[in-house]
C-alpha positions as CSV (number, residue, x, y, z in Angstrom):
1,M,-35.6,157.5,37.9
2,K,-36.8,156.7,41.3
3,R,-39.6,154.6,39.9
4,L,-37.2,152.7,38.0
5,S,-35.1,151.9,40.8
6,V,-38.1,150.8,43.0
7,F,-39.4,148.7,40.1
8,T,-35.8,147.3,39.8
9,I,-35.9,146.3,43.5
10,L,-39.1,144.7,43.2
11,M,-38.0,142.5,40.3
12,L,-35.1,141.2,42.1
13,A,-37.2,140.5,45.6
14,A,-39.6,138.6,43.3
15,A,-37.1,136.8,41.6
16,V,-35.2,136.2,44.9
17,A,-38.5,134.8,46.4
18,A,-39.3,132.5,43.4
19,C,-35.6,130.9,44.0
20,G,-36.4,130.0,47.7
21,P,-37.5,126.8,49.0
22,K,-41.3,125.8,47.6
23,K,-44.0,125.3,49.9
24,P,-45.9,121.8,49.8
25,A,-49.1,122.1,48.1
26,P,-52.0,122.0,50.1
27,G,-53.2,118.1,50.9
28,G,-49.8,116.9,49.0
29,P,-47.3,114.6,50.6
30,A,-44.5,116.3,52.3
31,P,-40.9,116.3,50.7
32,T,-38.6,113.9,52.0
33,P,-35.6,115.6,53.7
34,F,-32.0,114.5,52.8
35,P,-30.3,112.4,55.3
36,T,-27.8,114.3,57.2
37,A,-25.3,112.9,59.8
38,S,-27.7,113.4,62.5
39,T,-30.8,112.2,60.6
40,P,-30.9,108.3,60.4
41,S,-31.6,107.0,56.7
42,A,-34.9,105.6,55.9
43,T,-33.7,102.2,55.6
44,P,-31.5,100.6,58.4
45,S,-28.1,99.0,57.2
46,P,-28.3,95.2,57.3
47,T,-26.8,93.4,60.1
48,P,-23.6,91.8,59.2
49,Q,-24.0,88.1,58.5
50,P,-21.4,85.3,59.3
51,P,-20.0,83.8,56.5
52,P,-21.4,80.8,55.4
53,K,-20.3,77.5,56.6
54,E,-18.0,75.4,54.5
55,A,-19.7,71.9,54.0
56,P,-17.9,69.0,56.0
57,A,-15.5,67.1,54.0
58,P,-16.9,63.7,53.4
59,P,-15.8,60.9,55.5
60,M,-12.8,59.0,54.0
61,I,-13.8,55.4,52.6
62,V,-11.3,52.8,53.6
63,P,-11.8,49.3,51.7
64,P,-12.2,46.8,54.2
65,D,-9.3,44.4,54.7
66,P,-10.5,41.2,52.6
67,G,-8.9,39.1,55.2
68,I,-10.9,40.5,58.2
69,T,-14.2,40.2,56.2
70,T,-13.6,36.8,54.9
71,G,-11.9,35.5,58.0
72,D,-8.6,34.8,56.3
73,P,-6.6,33.7,59.1
74,L,-3.3,34.9,57.6
75,T,-4.2,38.3,58.0
76,R,-4.4,37.8,62.0
77,A,-1.7,35.3,62.2
78,A,1.8,36.3,63.5
79,I,4.8,36.4,61.1
80,E,6.6,33.3,62.9
81,D,3.3,31.2,62.6
82,I,2.9,32.3,58.9
83,N,6.6,31.2,58.2
84,K,6.2,28.0,59.9
85,D,3.7,26.9,57.3
86,S,4.2,29.4,54.6
87,P,1.9,30.0,51.4
88,L,5.3,30.9,49.6
89,K,7.4,27.9,48.6
90,P,10.9,27.6,47.9
91,V,12.5,27.2,44.6
92,F,15.3,24.9,43.9
93,F,18.6,25.5,41.6
94,A,20.5,22.7,40.0
95,Y,24.6,22.0,41.0
96,D,26.7,25.4,40.9
97,S,23.6,27.3,39.4
98,D,21.6,30.5,39.9
99,V,19.4,29.8,36.6
100,L,15.8,29.7,37.3
101,D,14.2,26.4,35.4
102,D,10.5,25.9,34.6
103,A,9.6,24.4,38.0
104,A,11.2,27.4,39.9
105,R,9.3,29.7,37.6
106,K,6.2,28.1,38.2
107,T,6.6,28.1,42.0
108,M,7.5,31.8,41.8
109,A,4.5,32.7,40.0
110,D,2.4,31.1,42.6
111,N,4.3,33.1,45.3
112,A,3.7,36.3,43.3
113,E,0.0,35.7,43.3
114,V,0.3,35.2,47.4
115,M,2.2,38.5,47.2
116,K,-0.6,40.3,45.3
117,K,-3.3,39.2,47.6
118,Y,-1.3,40.3,50.6
119,G,-0.3,43.6,49.4
120,T,1.6,44.9,52.5
121,W,3.7,41.9,53.1
122,V,7.5,42.5,52.5
123,I,9.5,39.0,52.2
124,T,13.4,38.4,52.4
125,I,14.4,35.8,49.9
126,E,17.5,33.7,51.3
127,G,19.7,32.3,49.0
128,H,21.2,28.8,50.3
129,C,23.8,26.4,48.9
130,D,24.7,22.8,49.5
131,E,27.8,22.2,51.9
132,R,30.2,21.7,48.9
133,G,32.5,24.3,48.1
134,T,34.4,27.2,50.4
135,A,32.2,29.3,52.6
136,E,33.0,32.1,50.4
137,Y,32.1,30.7,47.2
138,N,28.8,29.5,48.6
139,L,27.6,33.0,50.1
140,A,28.4,34.6,46.8
141,L,26.5,31.8,44.8
142,G,23.7,31.9,47.5
143,D,23.6,35.8,46.8
144,R,23.1,35.2,43.1
145,R,20.4,33.0,43.7
146,A,18.3,35.3,45.9
147,I,19.0,38.0,43.2
148,A,17.7,36.0,40.5
149,A,14.6,35.0,42.4
150,K,14.1,38.7,43.3
151,N,14.6,39.8,39.9
152,Y,11.9,37.3,38.4
153,M,9.4,38.4,41.1
154,V,9.8,42.0,39.9
155,T,9.2,40.8,36.4
156,L,5.8,39.0,37.7
157,G,4.7,42.4,39.0
158,I,5.8,42.4,42.8
159,A,7.4,45.8,43.7
160,A,11.2,45.8,44.3
161,E,10.8,47.7,47.8
162,R,8.7,44.7,48.9
163,L,11.6,42.1,48.3
164,R,14.8,41.9,50.2
165,T,17.7,39.4,49.8
166,V,20.3,37.8,52.0
167,S,22.6,35.0,51.4
168,Y,23.3,32.3,53.9
169,G,25.6,30.0,51.8
170,N,25.4,26.6,53.4
171,E,24.9,27.7,56.9
172,F,21.3,26.6,57.3
173,P,20.6,23.5,55.2
174,F,17.2,22.1,54.9
175,D,18.3,18.8,55.0
176,P,21.6,18.2,57.3
177,A,22.4,14.6,55.7
178,H,25.6,14.6,53.3
179,E,24.4,12.9,50.2
180,E,23.0,14.2,46.8
181,N,19.2,14.2,47.8
182,A,20.0,16.5,50.7
183,W,22.2,18.6,48.8
184,K,19.5,19.0,46.0
185,N,17.0,20.5,48.8
186,N,19.6,22.8,50.3
187,R,20.1,24.6,46.9
188,R,17.5,26.8,47.0
189,A,16.1,30.4,47.4
190,H,13.6,30.3,50.4
191,F,11.0,33.0,50.9
192,M,10.6,34.4,54.5
193,L,7.9,36.9,55.7
194,T,9.7,40.0,57.1
195,S,6.7,42.1,57.8
196,K,3.1,42.5,57.1
């Protein structure tokens, strides 16, 4: 019985010894220890890198003003000087009428081309009358003439925001004479540059 107990104890000791840490074989590589809090890891952690820089936005390309590149004097001229010798021509009306005839529509087509060339211009269309009729009637007729001219310019592709209207009735005649030729010149829609 004592032999059996001694034998059992020896067997248990051998089993425990077999489960313990193994010694490295002579001449073989030493085992790598597991990293612990006090043992730094074999590979250092990478240094934080700054985020990549964004590519700079491409510069905004502004098309050159054709007047500056071609030496167009109207791009540099003062509004008052442009209005003295305006490229925008007046249109004329028959007596007591606000209807645009063929000649008026042709002139307005030319004026629309000028407005398209100078795309920032804003104009005021003035409605005028001859001296016949009451002041109230002439103001109303001048207003209808200015609006007829504005509406036709819009049909030619000019934005309504670039066109203003005003009526002066018979207050500012082209020709102060009191006869038919003067009256014919005074019945008009006059185009004035307001801003550029």
